C-alpha positions, 0 to 999 in steps of 0.5 A: 270938132274942128274941120280938117284943113284941105292940106290935112285931108290931103296928107291923110289921103297920101299916107293912106294910099302910101303915095310917097315915102320920106326922102322921095324926090317928087317932080310935081307936074304943073301945067299952070292951071288951078288943079296943078298949081294947088297941088304944088302949093299944098305939097309945099305946105306938107313937104316937111311933114312928109319928108319929101323934096319937090321940083317942078315939071312942065311940058309945053304942048305948043298948041295955043301959041303965045298962050302956051308960052305964057303958061310955061313962063308962069310955071317957071316963075312959080318954081323960082318964087318957091326956090324949086328946081324947074324941068321943062320941055317943048313938044309938037303935039299937033305934029305927033298927032298927025304922024301917029293918027291920034287925037290931040288929047291922045297925042298929048297924053302919050308925049306927056307920059313919055316925058315923065318916064324919061325923067324917072328913068334918068333918075331925075326924080323918084316920083311924078305927082299929077293933079288928077282930081275927083272931078277928073275921076268922075269924068273918066268913069262917065266917058268910059261908061258911055263908050262901053267898058267892063270893070277894068275900065270902071276902075278909072284913074289909079292913085298910084301907077308903078311903071318900074317893071313895064318900062324902067327895068334899069331902076332899082327896087325902090320903084318908079311911080306916077302918083295922083294925090288929089283924086279925093279932092274936088276942083271946087275945093282947090279953087277955093283954097287958091283964093284963100291963099291969094295964089293966081293960076292960068286958065287954059282956053282949050278947056272950053273947046267943045270939040274935046269930048271931056269938055262936053262931059265937064260942062254939059253932062255932069252939071245936068246929072247934078241938077236933075238926078244926083247932086253928089254924082261926082262923089258917087262915080269916084266911089264906084271907081274905088270899089272897081279897083279893089275888085280888079286887084282881087281878080288879077291875083286870081287870074295869075294863079289860074292862067297856068292851069289852063295854058298848054306849054309848047315850044312854039313861043309865038302863040298862046294855047289854052286847054278848052276843056279846062277853060269851060270848067271855069265860071264865066267871069273867070273865062272872060278874064283868062281870055284877055290875059292870054291875048295880052302878051301877044299884043291883043287888046281884047274888049268886051265884044271881042271876048264875047266872040271868042266865047262863042267859039269856045262854046259852039262845038262845030265852030273852029274859027279863026276869028279876027281880033285886035292884034291877031286871030283866035281859033281852035286846033286839035280834035275829039276831046283834045281841043285847044284855043290858039291865040295867034299874033298879027301877020303870022300864018299858022303854017309859017310860025317857027319856034325860033331860037333862044340861048343863054349868054353869060357875061363874060362869055360867048354863044354860037347861034347856028340858026343865023350863023353868028357868034355873040360875044359878051365882053366884060370891061373892068371899071376904069378901062372904059375911059380909054375908049373913044366916044364912038366906041363908048356908045357901045358899052353898057353899064354892067350894074344894070344888066343880069349876069346871064343874058339871053340871045333870041329872035324877036317876037311879036309884041317886043319893044326896044328903046334905041338911043335918040328916040323919045320912048320904046318902039315896037320891034316890028315897026323898027324893022319895017322902017329899016325895010328888013323883010323876008326870012331875015326879018323872022330871025332878027336877033335881040339880046334880053336882060330880064324882061328888057331888050337891051341890044338889037342888031343894027340899032343904037343901045338904049341911052339909059343903059350906056356906061357913063364915065368908066367908073364901073364895069361895062359890057360890050356885045360883039357879033361875029359871022361864023363865015367870017371867022379866021 
């Protein structure tokens, strides 16, 4: 029986994982290294069979001086040779790492994915394909095991990441995906393939730098494990990740069904409350997952040790807390047979939490918010009329097609994010207000306007670029804020 070629194996994996659809515009993230160059060449072989349109995406991290610039020129030439559109950008990873107190690895990843999100959000491409390999999967699992992780961490790198709901609410129902077609392919096979077709690639000198933990795993730990314990350790680790992903998908569905059954509905939307009696009836595995799910909307990223401390609070009758966890605190409230577990966001004292306000704002329409003595107007401007607005005014217009017919005016909440124009990615509202030095009572009730799950307007900040009305060819929405004290 004839052995399938590498491109045939890749095609089978893409179809099995449903990574692309016919007609998709795929932006291939090419760094210039062997993995990404091989991904591009393989997809070029398969584009007719898959029915996809390819372009090349490159981000110059500016970490290696001329070497980084040479990588960029190499990728540009590769795109030109194959008659593909090239999209590139330069970012100062080192500066970003210093300003955000991140490692170079973390800063590079953050800027890289911010760039991918913008390309997807601006409808330049339908999917971004990255060249994560089976080796990358094995390295990731090993790193997480050594540092400490649960089954969620063992799931490793996912073949397909849907970022539509979390980050790109302006996109249509087709979805916006980052896909990893090479997760089932080894780096060794890719280099052999490039040798067979005579395709050159660039070597990244930073891949040999022992300061990076992944490089130490790649050049030291994995080779040692292969030589001394298991020659197929990379495959074994990748298979473990595949099992863990299936487990996670199942448990996630269970948690979504069960969390409402243990949650206590309260007018105070700034905190989350769980019924302790109901929680204690659940198996330990579910308790752990329900605790993480309860804290997540409040910005609490709970690891194994944090969940363990909360479980001690749950099971010890005399303990009431609160205990500190990342992003806030958790304590007990109530008494006798009516104890509740209370998840409270960071920097919000229990005695000062207010229910806040939330009002429906129809489009077109208006609503009075007495809590801040303001009336909000949502004006609907018919298609064609927006062309008469001057450039400054037109920046205040949102494309009506990208908004819900009924908006919501409310005060900002812990964990909220907003993406003002001229910024590279969504920012925490708390940070935006800190930078503007908004403090005191005014800060607690600072108004935002929400469409679906996205904040589309925030007092004092420019509208998100992806929501702005572009050319006046469709209806537009303008938000106007009128102080009650200033009305005639």
